[in-house]
Every structure is written in C-alpha cells, then in structure tokens.
Residue frames as qw, qx, qy, qz and C-alpha x, y, z in Angstrom:
[[0.938, 0.173, -0.261, -0.151, -87.54, 49.39, 74.24],
 [0.538, -0.618, 0.572, -0.032, -85.30, 47.08, 76.37],
 [0.687, 0.519, -0.469, -0.199, -83.38, 45.26, 73.59],
 [0.152, 0.403, -0.864, 0.261, -81.11, 43.38, 76.01],
 [0.521, -0.042, 0.639, -0.564, -84.15, 42.27, 77.98],
 [0.831, 0.372, -0.026, -0.412, -85.69, 40.77, 74.87],
 [0.575, 0.496, -0.650, 0.029, -82.48, 39.02, 73.95],
 [0.112, -0.310, 0.833, -0.444, -82.22, 37.63, 77.50],
 [0.729, 0.127, 0.401, -0.540, -85.80, 36.27, 77.32],
 [0.773, 0.488, -0.310, -0.261, -85.04, 34.82, 73.93],
 [0.310, 0.460, -0.809, 0.196, -81.60, 33.15, 75.15],
 [0.391, -0.214, 0.725, -0.526, -83.22, 31.82, 78.32],
 [0.816, 0.215, 0.312, -0.436, -86.08, 30.06, 76.47],
 [0.709, 0.558, -0.415, -0.119, -83.95, 28.86, 73.58],
 [0.115, 0.461, -0.836, 0.273, -81.37, 27.46, 75.96],
 [0.572, -0.066, 0.657, -0.485, -84.13, 25.55, 78.06],
 [0.856, 0.380, 0.005, -0.350, -85.19, 23.97, 74.70],
 [0.653, 0.577, -0.490, 0.030, -81.74, 22.91, 73.72],
 [0.203, -0.582, 0.722, -0.316, -80.16, 21.80, 77.07],
 [0.735, 0.025, -0.668, -0.114, -79.65, 18.16, 77.79],
 [0.753, -0.642, -0.104, -0.101, -80.00, 16.42, 81.21],
 [0.090, -0.829, 0.511, -0.210, -76.98, 17.30, 83.35],
 [0.742, -0.376, 0.547, -0.095, -76.51, 13.73, 84.90],
 [0.905, 0.250, 0.318, 0.134, -75.67, 12.33, 81.45],
 [0.387, 0.880, -0.189, 0.201, -72.91, 14.86, 80.56],
 [0.792, -0.032, -0.237, 0.561, -69.19, 14.48, 81.08],
 [0.370, -0.693, -0.133, 0.605, -67.27, 17.30, 82.86],
 [0.295, -0.161, 0.364, 0.869, -66.07, 18.73, 79.70],
 [0.001, -0.487, -0.702, -0.520, -69.54, 19.02, 78.38],
 [0.309, -0.793, -0.509, 0.128, -70.52, 21.22, 81.27],
 [0.258, 0.576, -0.111, 0.767, -69.90, 24.96, 81.93],
 [0.534, -0.526, -0.514, 0.416, -69.29, 25.84, 85.48],
 [0.002, 0.906, 0.147, 0.396, -70.09, 29.45, 86.43],
 [0.540, -0.028, -0.392, 0.744, -67.71, 31.53, 88.54],
 [0.031, 0.194, -0.198, 0.960, -67.89, 34.54, 90.84],
 [0.444, -0.019, 0.321, -0.836, -71.58, 35.59, 91.69],
 [0.830, 0.129, -0.218, -0.497, -73.06, 32.70, 89.77],
 [0.106, 0.377, -0.910, 0.133, -70.69, 30.00, 91.40],
 [0.418, 0.044, 0.843, -0.336, -72.50, 26.68, 91.66],
 [0.686, 0.538, 0.174, -0.457, -74.58, 27.05, 88.56],
 [0.362, -0.232, 0.806, 0.406, -73.86, 24.60, 85.77],
 [0.638, 0.559, 0.020, -0.529, -75.01, 24.80, 82.17],
 [0.836, 0.247, 0.452, 0.188, -74.81, 22.55, 79.16],
 [0.266, -0.549, 0.349, 0.711, -71.87, 23.76, 77.10],
 [0.249, 0.182, 0.750, 0.584, -73.15, 22.51, 73.72],
 [0.060, 0.772, 0.630, 0.055, -76.51, 24.17, 74.17],
 [0.220, -0.817, -0.042, 0.531, -74.76, 27.39, 75.19],
 [0.296, -0.267, 0.555, 0.730, -72.55, 27.40, 72.14],
 [0.204, 0.462, 0.768, 0.394, -75.56, 26.82, 69.87],
 [0.065, -0.885, -0.443, 0.128, -77.47, 29.61, 71.39],
 [0.306, -0.685, 0.187, 0.635, -74.36, 31.92, 71.31],
 [0.333, 0.003, 0.658, 0.676, -73.98, 31.33, 67.63],
 [0.127, 0.710, 0.660, 0.210, -77.67, 32.19, 67.01],
 [0.181, -0.909, -0.220, 0.303, -76.88, 35.56, 68.53],
 [0.497, 0.819, -0.153, 0.244, -73.78, 36.20, 66.41],
 [0.321, -0.759, 0.551, -0.130, -71.33, 35.40, 69.18],
 [0.813, 0.247, -0.528, -0.009, -69.09, 32.38, 69.36],
 [0.260, 0.295, -0.718, 0.575, -68.29, 32.21, 73.07],
 [0.523, -0.531, -0.665, -0.048, -70.27, 30.48, 75.86],
 [0.367, -0.240, -0.419, 0.795, -68.86, 33.11, 78.36],
 [0.098, -0.136, -0.232, -0.958, -70.90, 35.76, 76.64],
 [0.544, -0.388, -0.597, -0.444, -74.09, 33.87, 77.04],
 [0.595, -0.371, -0.615, 0.362, -73.36, 32.92, 80.80],
 [0.334, -0.210, -0.285, 0.874, -72.34, 36.40, 81.85],
 [0.132, 0.081, -0.091, -0.984, -74.89, 38.51, 80.01],
 [0.536, -0.062, -0.414, -0.733, -78.02, 36.54, 79.19],
 [0.666, -0.235, -0.705, -0.071, -78.51, 33.42, 81.36]]
C-alpha cells in the first residue's frame, strides 16, 4: 500500500477544488515554488487549508511533498 501516493492524490484533488483564480490574487496570496519547481505558483490560502486537513500547518510541506 502506497500511503503517500494516496495522500498525494487526495491533496492534489482537494487543492484543485479549493484554489482560486491566480489573476485575482495579490502577490502575498500566492506561493512561489523554488528549486526544481521554480516557476510554479500556487494559491497560498488553498494550500494552508489543505495542509491543515492533513494535520500540518505549513504550506511548504504541501508544496514540497504532495503537489
């Protein structure tokens, strides 16, 4: 059983439901990835909500491990 794979699928699907259109967000409301994911931008509020559903409270955990 690939538990992290299931969590990754859940996070991806849940994030897609919660995310808001990027063009309407301020810079502070966006999460800009670094390193190998440089150039990818996520909705910080949606990431934080999904992170809390998994028992984390950091968007970096979601960006680095699940999205």
